[in-house]
N, C-alpha and C positions, 0 to 999 in steps of 0.2 A: 504494499499499499504506499502511495506517495504521501510525503509529509505535507502538512498544510503550509500555504503561502502567507507570509506576514505582509499585509498591505501598507499600513501607516498607523500612527497613533491618533486616537480619537482625541479631539482638541479639548483643552481644560474647560472652556466655557460649556461645552456640551455635557460633560461629566458633571460640572456644578449644576446646571439647569436640570438635569435628569436625576440628580442625586446618585450618581454611580460612584460608589466608594472603592476604588481600586488603584493601587500603584502601578499595575500593568494595564496599560491602555492600548496595546497593540491589538489592531483588527486583524483577524485571520480569516482565510476563506480556504475551502477545499475544493478539489477538482469536481466533485458531484455537484457543487453549487454552481460553479461555473458552467457546466453542462446543462444544468437546469435553466439557467438564464439564457443560454443560447437555444435551447429546445422551445422555450415559452414565449420568446419575444422575436419580433421582426429582426433580421440579421443586422440591419443598421443600428437599430436601438441596442441590441445586444453588444455590438462592438463599441458603441459609444460608452455604454455602461462599464464594460471591462476597461476601457481606455481611462475612465475617471477612477476606477477602483486601483488601477496599477500606477497611477501618477506619482505616488510616494507621499502624498499629503491630502488631507481632507480640509475643505473650506466651506462648510455648510452654512446655509442661510436660515434653515429651520431644523429643529429637532423636536422630537416628542416620543410619547409612549402610549400604547393602547391601554386603557383603563382596566380592562378585564385580565390583562396578561403582564404582570409587572416584570417579568424577565425579558420581554420583548421591548424594543424601542427602535427608533429610526432617526436618521438625518436626510435632509433633502439639500441638494446642492445644484445650482445652475449648471446645465451642460457646458455652456460657454457664455461669454458676455454678450454675444449677439443672439443667443437662443432664449426662447420662452418657455422652454421645458426644462424641468428639474429632474434629477435623478434621485429617486427615493431608495435609500439603502436600508433594509430591514436587518436589524442586528439582534443577537441573543447574548445575554450576559450569563456566563456560568461561574459560579463561585468556586473558590479553591476547596471547599468542603465537598463538593460534588463533582468536580472535573477529574478526569483520568490523570492529568498532569500534576494535581494537587496545587495548581496555581490559578488565580483568577484568569478567565478567558473571555474574550469578546469575538463572536462569530458572525460572519455575514450569512444571513439565512436566505435572502433573495434580494433583487434590486429591479426596479421598473422605472419607465419614464412616467411623469405626471405633468399635468398642466398646471399653471398658476391657480386656475379656478378650482381644481381639485384641492390644493393646499388651503385655499381660503375656505372650502367647505369643511375641511378637517379642523381649521381654526375655530370655526363657529359651531361645530357639532359637539356631541357629548361622548362619542366613542373614543376620542384621542385627547390627550393634553399636548398641545403644541406651543413651542416657544420660539420666538425669533433669537437667533444667536448674535453674538457681537458683529459678525460679518453681515447680518441681515438688517441692521439699523441704519 
C-alpha cells in the first residue's frame, strides 16, 4: 500500500475558527481519495482541484463544519483570482487517541467545485457553521 501524501499545513486562523486543537496541522490525502475525485468530477474540475491541493499551501477564504458531524470540517478557496468558483475541500480530523499512527491527523475526504451562491446558502443555512477567514475579509 502506498503511503499518504502530505499536502500542506492547515492555516492557523482556520484551526482557531474551527477550534481544532492540534500541533500537527499537516493535511494528508491517500490515492483512493484522489481516484474518487477524478471518478466523480468532470476531468477539468478534478484537474483544477488536484492542482490546488498539490500547490503546497492553502489560502482559504471560508471554513466551516457540519453541525451534525463534529469530526468533519471544510475550507473553501477560490480556484484563481479570475475565477468565480471555489474549491471546497472536506476534511476529517482523527485524534491521536483513535488514529493508527497515534498522532493527530487531518485527512482530505473529498473535494469539489462550488459557486459563490452555494457558499452564501451555506452561510445562511443551519446545516453548517461557516466562517470567513482572515484572507476572506
